[in-house]
C-alpha positions in Angstrom: 16.3 1.3 -12.1 15.0 1.3 -8.5 17.5 1.0 -5.7 16.3 -0.5 -2.5 17.9 2.2 -0.4 16.0 4.9 -2.2 12.7 3.1 -1.8 13.2 2.5 1.9 13.9 6.2 2.6 11.5 7.8 0.1 9.5 10.7 1.5 6.2 9.0 0.6 4.9 5.6 1.7 6.0 2.8 -0.6 4.9 -0.8 -0.8 5.5 -3.7 -3.1 2.5 -6.0 -3.1 2.0 -9.3 -4.8 -0.9 -10.2 -7.1 -2.5 -11.8 -4.0 -2.2 -8.5 -2.1 0.5 -9.6 0.3 3.1 -7.0 1.2 6.6 -8.0 0.1 8.4 -4.7 0.7 7.6 -1.6 2.8 9.6 1.6 3.4 10.0 3.3 6.7 7.6 6.1 5.7 4.6 3.8 5.3 5.6 2.1 8.5 5.5 5.4 10.4 2.3 6.5 8.7 0.5 3.3 9.7 2.2 3.1 13.1 3.3 -0.5 12.3 6.8 -1.8 12.4 8.2 -2.4 8.9 9.0 -6.1 9.7 5.3 -6.5 10.8 4.1 -5.2 7.4 6.1 -7.7 5.4 4.1 -10.8 4.5 0.9 -9.2 5.9 -2.2 -8.7 3.8 -2.6 -5.2 2.5 -6.4 -5.5 2.9 -5.9 -5.4 6.7 -4.9 -1.7 6.4 -7.8 -0.6 4.2 -10.7 1.0 6.1 -13.7 -1.3 6.1 -15.8 1.4 4.4 -13.6 1.3 1.3 -13.6 -2.3 0.0 -15.2 -1.5 -3.4 -12.5 1.1 -4.1 -9.8 -1.3 -3.2 -11.1 -4.1 -5.2 -11.7 -1.9 -8.3 -8.2 -0.5 -8.0 -6.4 -3.8 -7.7 -8.4 -5.3 -10.6 -7.5 -2.3 -12.7 -3.8 -2.7 -11.8 -3.8 -6.4 -12.6 -5.5 -5.9 -16.0 -3.5 -2.9 -17.1 0.1 -1.9 -17.6 -0.7 1.7 -16.9 -0.5 3.6 -13.6 -3.8 3.5 -11.7 -4.8 5.9 -9.0 -7.3 5.6 -6.2 -8.2 7.7 -3.1 -9.1 5.7 0.0 -8.7 5.5 3.7 -6.1 3.4 5.5 -6.6 2.2 9.1 -3.6 3.0 11.3 -2.6 0.8 14.2 -4.3 3.1 16.7 -7.6 2.7 14.8 -7.6 6.2 13.3 -7.9 6.8 9.5 -5.3 8.1 7.1 -6.6 9.5 3.9 -4.3 8.2 1.1 -3.9 8.2 -2.6 -2.7 4.9 -4.1 -0.6 5.1 -7.3 0.0 1.6 -8.5 1.5 0.0 -11.5 2.0 -3.7 -12.3 5.6 -4.8 -12.8 
């Protein structure tokens, strides 16, 4: 069972994303890492934060997550609000 308080204060960035890649939940860690207010992340498209150089990785990852019930992992770059890149590992599972 996941508690909302624990996910909000987790030491790693945490997002809940819909099957349309819209951010439904975000914790304070991912907000700080991206330099974006948590409220501004909610209902935004996750694609907006993926570096333009990594669209194939993102697409393959999300298709794999949607097709599988297993945890999927992908390394890619996220674009922060100041334009700099954050190297990240996505670990995703469909729920």
